[in-house]
C-alpha positions, 0 to 999 in steps of 0.5 A: 847346724852342720859339720864342716871341714877346712882344707889348708890352715894358712892365712885364710884357713886359720881365719875361717876357723877363728871366725867360726869359733868367735861367732858361732852365730846363733845357738840354733846355727852352731857350726862344728868343725870336724876336720882340718887338713894340713900336712904340717904339724899342729900338735900344739894348736888349741884344736890339735885333735881336729887336724889330719894329714889324710884327705880321706878322713874328710872325704869318707866322713858322712857327717861332713856336708860342706868343705872349705878349700883354702889350700891355694894353687891348682894341685891337689886343690883341684883333685880334692875339690872334684872328689868331694863334689862327686861324693855329694859334698858342697865346696866353698873356696877363695882359690881364684886360680882354681876357679878361673882354670877349672870352674866350668868342670867343677860347676858342672859336677856340682850341678849334676850332684845337686850340691854347691860350688861357691867362691865369693871370696875368689875375686873381691876377698871380703867384698860381696860381688859374686853373689850380687852379680849372679842374683841381685843384678840378674834382671840386668844385661851387664854391659861393663865391669871395671875393677880395681882387683888387686890391693897390692898394686893399688897400694903401690900406686897410691904411695906413688901418687900421695907420697911421690915414691918411685915404683921400686920404693913403693914396692919395697914398702909394700913388701915390708908391710906384708902386702906384697910377696917376696916375688911380687910378679903375680900382683905387679904384672897383672896376673892376679887381676887377670884371673879375677876379671876372667871369673867375673866375665864368665859369670856375667855372660855365661861363657867361659872366659879363659884368663890365658886369652886376656891381654894383661899388662902390669904396673912395672913401667909406671914412672913418677913422670906418668904420675905428674902428667896424670895429676895435670890431667885431673886423673889417677892411675889404677891397674884395671881389670876391664870387661865389656859385652857389646850388642852382638854379645862379643866379650872383650877383657883386658888388664892394664894400668889406666888413667881414671878421671878423678870424677869417676867413683873408682878413682878415689879407691886407695891403699889396699882397698878394692872396688868393682863397678858393674854397669847394667842396662837397667840399673846403670852403675853400681860399685862394690867396695872394701878390703879385697884381701887379708885374713879375716876379710877373705875368711868372712866371705868363705864363712858366708858361703859355708853358712849359705850351704848349711842353711839351704842344705839339699837346695841347689844354689848354683851360680849361672853355669859357664859354658864353653862356647861352640863359636868364638865370642871373644873380641880380639885386643886389636878390635877394641876401641880406646884412647891413649895418653901419649908422651913422645920426644917427637915434635908436634908437627910429626904428631899432627902428621900421624894423628891429625889434630889432637888434645895437646897437653903441656909438656916439659919436653917433647909432646904430650897428647891424647889420641882420638878413640880408635881401635887398638889396631889403628892406634898401633899402626900410628904408634909405629909411624910416630916412632919414639914413644916415652910412655903411653897409657890407656884412658878409661872412658868414665 
C-alpha cells in the first residue's frame, strides 16, 4: 500500500508502530514502516534496523510518502514538518502545540504542494472530531463548541465529586496513576485545553484563532465547598473549552471551570474521558465522546490519518484552510455574556444593593447566589462593588 516513517518513538510513536504491526489491515493494504527517527538508542528493539538518528534519511527517501510526527513540542517538529511538506510528503501529527502555533503556515504549504497535513489526534486523542467537523458537519453553520478537552483535569474533578477528595489529593492520585505529569501545569492551568479549543475554533470558522488570545483559567482554585454547592445546584464542575460564533461572525473562545447542569449530556463524562459537543444551525447538538489521550487511543487516530493519506495518494484531502484575518474578529472577554455562581461573606442586603434580586442559594454562612446573565465587563464592575468574594464559577447555559 505504501511506505511511511515515524518521527519520535515515545508513547504515541511506539503506539503507531504497534498498531500498524498488529493490524496491517488487509493484505492489499499492507503498510510498511521505512524509518523510525529517534535520537535515543534502540539497538535492542525488535525493529532496530528501522531506527535512525538522521532526519535526512526520511526526507531523502523517495519511497516514503507519509510521515507521522510524534515528537511533540515545537522544535524541531516544526522545521522537520515544513521540510517534509515542501518535499512533497504528507505529514500526520498528534502535536496540538505545533498545530495551534503553525497550523496556518503548514496547511498553506500542504495545499500548495498538493499533499496533506492531517491532525485528527491533536484535539481529542482517539475521539474523531477534526474530520467530522471539517466534513460531516460542513453543511452546518457551527454556532458553539463546548468541550471537556483534558483527561487529567476531568479525572481530578471526578475524584473530587465522587470520592470527596481535595484538589491536592486528587492531583497526587492522578500523578501516581500516570494521568498527570510531575509538573502538571499544562493540564491543571488550562493550557492544554486552550490549544485544543483554538484548533477547533480555527477549523470551525476558517479564521486563525491564536491560543494566546484566549482567556484561560485552570482548576487549581476549585475547593470541596465548590463541589458541595455544585451538588446542591444539581450541577457538576468541569474544565470547559468553550467557543462560539455570533450572528456577526464574531468569535469568542475561553477555557475555564464551569458549572454544568446534570441534565446536559456532557455533565456525565467522567474519569479520563473527553467529550466535545458541537452545535450546528441545522443539526442541533452532536456529541463526540471517548478516550482523549493514551498510547493506543491517540495512535489509532494518527494511523487513521496515515491510512487516509495512503488510500488517497495524489488526492488533496485538506481541511478547511485557516486564514489570518485582515480585520479583528475575536470578541473580547469583557464583551461575552455569562452568569456566575457566587459565594461571598457579605450579607444579602449588600448583594441585593449591587445585583438587585438574584437567585439565592442556601448557604452555611454569608450569601450564595446566581447572577443574571450580563457581560463580563458589567459583572466585573459589580464584583468589585461587592468586595469580598469567596468563590465564583461561570455557569454553562445548557
